SELUMVEX-485710 format. One record per residue (C-alpha): residue in three letters; z, y, x. Coordinates in pm, whole numbers, plus 50000, padded with zeros to 5 digits. Example, Ala and Ser with C-alpha at 12.3 -4.5 7.8 and 13.67 -1.06 7.14 Angstrom:
<rs>
ala507804955051230;ser507144989451367;
</rs>
This chain:
<rs>
unk529445191347763;unk529135229647790;unk530155226248144;unk527065203548210;unk524555228448056;unk524925254548335;unk524345227248612;unk521395213448423;unk519815250548407;unk520545254348787;unk519075220848870;unk515815230548663;unk515785264948828;unk515775250149176;unk513105223049088;unk511005249848944;unk511295272149259;unk510455240049475;unk507665232549246;unk506285269149302;unk506485267449674;unk504405236549651;unk501655252349436;unk501715278849695;unk501155254949971;unk498415234349780;unk496645267849706;unk497085278750085;unk495265246150189;unk492835245949931;unk492005281650032;unk491755280650417;unk491105243950481;unk488605236550187;unk485825227150431;unk488025198650556;unk488055181450221;unk486445150150368;unk489105147050626;unk491745147150379;unk489905122750141;unk489685098550457;unk493515104250531;unk494305094750145;unk491925065250185;unk493715052850483;unk497285054550300;unk496045037450025;unk497514999549978;unk494024988349909;unk493444995950284;unk496444975450370;unk495444944950171;unk492014944650254;unk492094957350603;unk495224957750788;unk496614925650653;unk493814900050729;unk493334917551095;unk497224916651181;unk497584880951010;unk494574866151224;unk495824883351544;unk499734877851501;unk500694858751192;unk504484870551175;unk503034908051179;unk500724900250892;unk503524884650677;unk505864912250743;unk503144942050683;unk502584927450319;unk506154922250244;unk506584959850364;unk503894970350134;unk504524950349830;unk508414956849794;unk507954993149914;unk505475000549639;unk507674981949390;unk510655004149504;unk508295032649466;unk507655024949112;unk511135022749009;unk512085053449175;unk508895072449020;unk510275058248670;unk513945070648746;unk513045105248918;unk510485116248640;unk508575137148915;unk505785162248819;unk502615165148991;unk501125199049066;unk497715196348875;unk499575192848532;unk502755210748593;unk500835243148666;unk499525242048333;unk502485238648149;unk505295259848361;unk506755293548249;unk507675299848634;unk505095323848686;unk505755345148377;unk503465376648370;unk502425371548732;unk498995358848839;unk498925321048829;unk497435304749147;unk494205287549074;unk494075251549253;unk491385227349234;unk491155192249122;unk489295163349306;unk488165128549187;unk491265115049336;unk493745142149196;unk494375127648852;unk496685098648919;unk498675090848616;unk502155077948744;unk505175102248780;unk504965121049113;unk508185115149304;unk508205098649537;unk504575100249672;unk503125061249699;unk500695070349951;unk502935089750179;unk505795060650138;unk503175031450178;unk501485047250477;unk504825054950651;unk506295017350584;unk503025000650672;unk502145022650992;unk505875021051114;unk505844982351065;unk502594980251261;unk503665002151559;unk507094987251596;unk505274952151623;unk502794964651863;unk505134979752094;unk506614945752233;unk503174932652251;unk501814960152482;unk504914961952700;unk505414921852715;unk506784913053061;unk506224948953191;unk509394966753327;unk507725000453437;unk509495027253261;unk506555050553297;unk504185026153129;unk506895020752855;unk507415060352797;unk503555065852773;unk503315034752539;unk506085045452315;unk504985082952344;unk501205074852251;unk502085051951937;unk504905075251805;unk502735104251819;unk499695085451658;unk502085072651385;unk503425109951309;unk499895125851326;unk498855099951058;unk502145107650858;unk501165145050858;unk497645141850799;unk498475119950470;unk500865142050340;unk498525171750373;unk496025152950201;unk498215145449902;unk499405182149866;unk495685192649927;unk494085174249645;unk497225186349411;unk498465153849367;unk502105158849500;unk504525185749582;unk505725187049955;unk509275175049890;unk507775144149721;unk505545133750015;unk508535139750250;unk510825119550036;unk508045091350055;unk507935091250431;unk511825088050449;unk511935060150201;unk508815042350349;unk510495042450722;unk513655028950554;unk511784998950366;unk509994990850702;unk513314991850915;unk514854967950669;unk511994942750719;unk512114947451091;unk515614928651059;unk514504905450777;unk513764872150973;unk514184851750652;unk510584863850529;unk508904842750796;unk510694808950678;unk510704817050297;unk510144786550079;unk507734785849806;unk510524787849549;unk511664819349716;unk508204833949686;unk507884826149326;unk511754838549256;unk511014871549430;unk507894876949223;unk509574869348898;unk512414892349010;unk510034920849074;unk508274917248771;unk511114912248513;unk513194941348658;unk510314964848630;unk509734952048285;unk513414955348215;unk513614989248316;unk510264997948123;unk511964983447812;unk515255002647882;unk513435035647903;unk511645026847562;unk514825019447396;unk516455051747493;unk513445070947348;unk511815079147664;unk508375073647675;unk507465055347999;unk503735066047967;unk504555103647943;unk502965108748301;unk499675091148152;unk499575114747840;unk499875145448095;unk497245131048315;unk494815127848028;unk495535162547908;unk495275181348204;unk492695163848409;unk489345183748418;unk487415153748398;unk488425123448169;unk486335099748389;unk488855109348691;unk491725091248514;unk491645054948610;unk493675027548487;unk494215014348838;unk496375042148890;unk498925034848627;unk502375021748737;unk501644987648556;unk498424983348772;unk500304987949078;unk503034963948984;unk500534936248908;unk498714942149210;unk501754940649430;unk503204909149262;unk499964892549264;unk499764896249654;unk503034884849716;unk502544854749484;unk499354847649645;unk500724848850015;unk503624823949926;unk501074802249764;unk498424801450041;unk501154799950321;unk502484768050159;unk498974751850049;unk497714757750410;unk500524739350568;unk499894708850320;unk495904709750366;unk495794720750738;unk493464698250926;unk493784689351267;unk493154721251500;unk493024706251852;unk494374740551961;unk491474759351801;unk493904785251644;unk495304796651961;unk492174807652086;unk491144846252067;unk487434839651953;unk488664816251676;unk491164844451570;unk488564872451565;unk485964851351418;unk488264844751103;unk489184880551113;unk485694889751082;unk484934867350830;unk487784874250574;unk486874911050612;unk483324903550488;unk484854881450206;unk487344906350086;unk484834936050095;unk482694913849848;unk485704905649650;unk486764944549641;unk483244951849493;unk484484932549189;unk486424956848937;unk487934943948649;unk486954956848284;unk489204984148197;unk488304983247792;unk491194960547735;unk494354968647923;unk495934933147899;unk492684916548060;unk492514944848322;unk496154939648423;unk495564899448425;unk492734904148615;unk494014928748868;unk496884901848959;unk494444875149019;unk492274896649226;unk495164905449456;unk496424871849481;unk492874861349590;unk493304883149903;unk496054862250088;unk494534831849950;unk491294839150105;unk492994852050435;unk495504824150482;unk494064794650332;unk490514794850253;unk488744810750579;unk491094793950846;unk490694759250667;unk486794761550645;unk486544774251007;unk488854746451140;unk487134720550945;unk483724734451064;unk484734735051424;unk486244698651388;unk483044684851264;unk481034702351551;unk483694685551789;unk482954651251624;unk479304656651683;unk479854668152033;unk481814636452110;unk479254614451928;unk476384628052148;unk478154624652461;unk479194588652385;unk475554578752311;unk474424594252652;unk477134576852810;unk476044541052686;unk472414549052734;unk473034555353093;
</rs>
């Protein structure tokens, strides 16, 4: 036991040094690039899984169904893995660490700013934004390449497409990582870990062809497993006298503005949001198979697909304006689950069904009119 003590102290010293360098990086970015706060905020917004659910998923699903399904699986399972790792690794966040550390001793403590998006309440390692962005954008890039290079053996074009897409991918990752460090939500090592883990998750799902033929039972079982495993880990932490809400307590104590601490950044909110989306996807895919009217080839048309995508984006923007009331946590979590389930139900089921039914009515009227004209002539 005494042998482990020096190892523990050395590890703590290494982590303190890492955190100290991280604070220096945040301070440097805020001091020299404070004017670019709007761009950093935009990068964080693009990396938020809300953007994936409300924008990327509906567009990808309507333009290429398999890509949309894969994108949702990558986002949901990746964020669930992120939650589990956060609870295991107990990562600090810069905005509260600097308030509690003895690392600086008698030296001057760097002054770092907080922003409305700084005060996230979950543990800090790995970065969920960096991990989500890496997984989602990696899945999109690797899915887009075969489409752009379909039937083209030109090596120059292949090199250009690969080069452009991967440059764009890494530019987005760097922007996201810098944005998370800039707002003092994460340390550099946390965003790097997030990017590596996110790419690993996307690589796994690039090979997981079974998700495209998963049964409704598989969706239910997966949703139940994700929920029960996370709740089991939460119970285990609580039983071993580790407060699972330790990071929420720190956020509430050290956030400059109490109204910047939002319930939807808690680990449980993310868990129910993600499992709701997966549950909704499974339900909508199988309901649409049962209720799908005769399409007469409509769904193969680009105009049909683009129209469905635009209508879906409009409806989801209206859905996003609904914010579950936060005064009761249980109600907030239940409504968050239902709201997330509504996203795939709208995208996969409601909009295509209504669009196809409307087109069928139009076709029948058109046929009836032409039939009357034929008889009158």
